[in-house]
C-alpha positions as CSV (number, residue, x, y, z in Angstrom):
1,M,21.5,143.6,125.6
2,I,20.6,145.7,128.6
3,K,22.8,145.6,131.7
4,Y,20.9,145.8,135.0
5,N,22.4,148.1,137.0
6,D,21.9,151.2,139.2
7,D,22.2,153.6,136.4
8,N,19.9,151.7,134.0
9,F,17.4,151.2,136.7
10,K,17.2,155.0,137.6
11,E,16.7,155.6,133.7
12,F,14.2,153.0,133.6
13,D,12.5,154.1,136.7
14,N,12.4,157.6,135.6
15,E,10.7,156.9,132.1
16,H,8.3,154.4,133.8
17,P,7.1,156.1,137.4
18,E,3.7,154.2,137.1
19,V,5.6,150.7,137.5
20,Y,7.1,151.9,140.8
21,E,3.8,153.2,142.1
22,G,1.9,149.8,141.1
23,F,4.7,147.8,142.9
24,K,4.6,150.1,145.8
25,R,0.8,149.8,145.9
26,F,0.9,145.7,146.0
27,A,3.7,145.8,148.3
28,L,1.8,147.6,150.7
29,K,-1.1,145.1,150.3
30,A,1.4,142.2,150.9
31,M,2.8,144.0,153.9
32,S,-0.8,143.9,155.5
33,V,-0.6,140.3,155.7
34,R,2.8,138.7,155.5
35,K,6.4,139.6,157.3
36,H,8.2,138.9,154.1
37,Y,7.2,138.6,150.5
38,S,8.5,138.1,146.7
39,S,9.2,140.9,145.0
40,D,8.9,138.8,141.6
41,A,5.4,138.0,142.8
42,V,4.5,141.7,143.3
43,L,5.6,142.2,139.6
44,H,3.4,139.3,138.7
45,A,0.4,140.8,140.5
46,L,0.9,144.4,138.9
47,R,1.3,142.4,135.3
48,W,-2.1,140.4,136.1
49,E,-3.9,143.7,137.2
50,T,-2.9,145.6,134.1
51,M,-3.8,142.6,131.9
52,I,-7.4,142.2,133.6
53,D,-8.1,145.8,133.9
54,S,-6.9,147.2,130.5
55,G,-6.7,144.0,128.4
56,E,-2.9,145.0,127.5
57,E,0.2,143.3,128.0
58,F,2.5,144.8,130.7
59,K,5.8,143.9,130.1
60,I,8.8,144.5,132.4
61,N,11.8,141.9,132.8
62,N,12.0,140.1,136.2
63,N,15.5,141.6,136.5
64,W,14.3,144.9,137.9
65,S,12.4,143.4,140.8
66,S,15.1,143.4,143.1
67,F,15.6,147.1,142.2
68,Y,12.3,147.8,142.9
69,A,12.4,146.0,146.1
70,R,15.6,147.8,147.3
71,K,14.0,151.1,146.6
72,F,11.0,150.2,148.4
73,M,12.8,149.1,151.4
74,Q,15.1,152.3,151.4
75,E,12.0,154.6,151.5
76,S,11.0,153.9,154.8
77,P,12.4,151.9,158.1
78,R,9.0,150.0,158.4
79,H,9.9,148.5,155.0
80,E,13.2,147.2,155.8
81,G,13.7,143.6,155.4
82,F,10.3,142.8,154.0
83,F,11.9,141.6,150.8
84,R,14.8,139.5,151.3
85,L,17.7,140.1,149.1
86,R,21.1,138.9,147.8
87,T,23.8,140.9,148.1
88,Q,24.5,142.5,144.4
89,T,28.1,142.2,143.4
90,H,28.2,143.2,140.0
91,A,25.9,144.4,137.1
92,R,23.9,141.9,135.3
93,G,23.3,141.6,131.8
94,G,25.4,141.6,128.7
95,S,28.4,144.0,128.0
């Protein structure tokens, strides 16, 4: 079972840069109309668009959503606080 931690996120993100590009695109759209939004909803929108446009299923575990949200908010001070996050106290996932 995969562990959802910073090291594994960096590896996943490096292997799938298109995920973050899509996440960022939808997050910026949401920022244009909302003060706060759900990172899970951003991933759902990305899945929806991929399915409709390509007919392919886009699989990504929701456990990565908070990691993408943190990355997005760390990129720019204007993004700070857009996603409301819990404090990460330990790695999630199996051993």
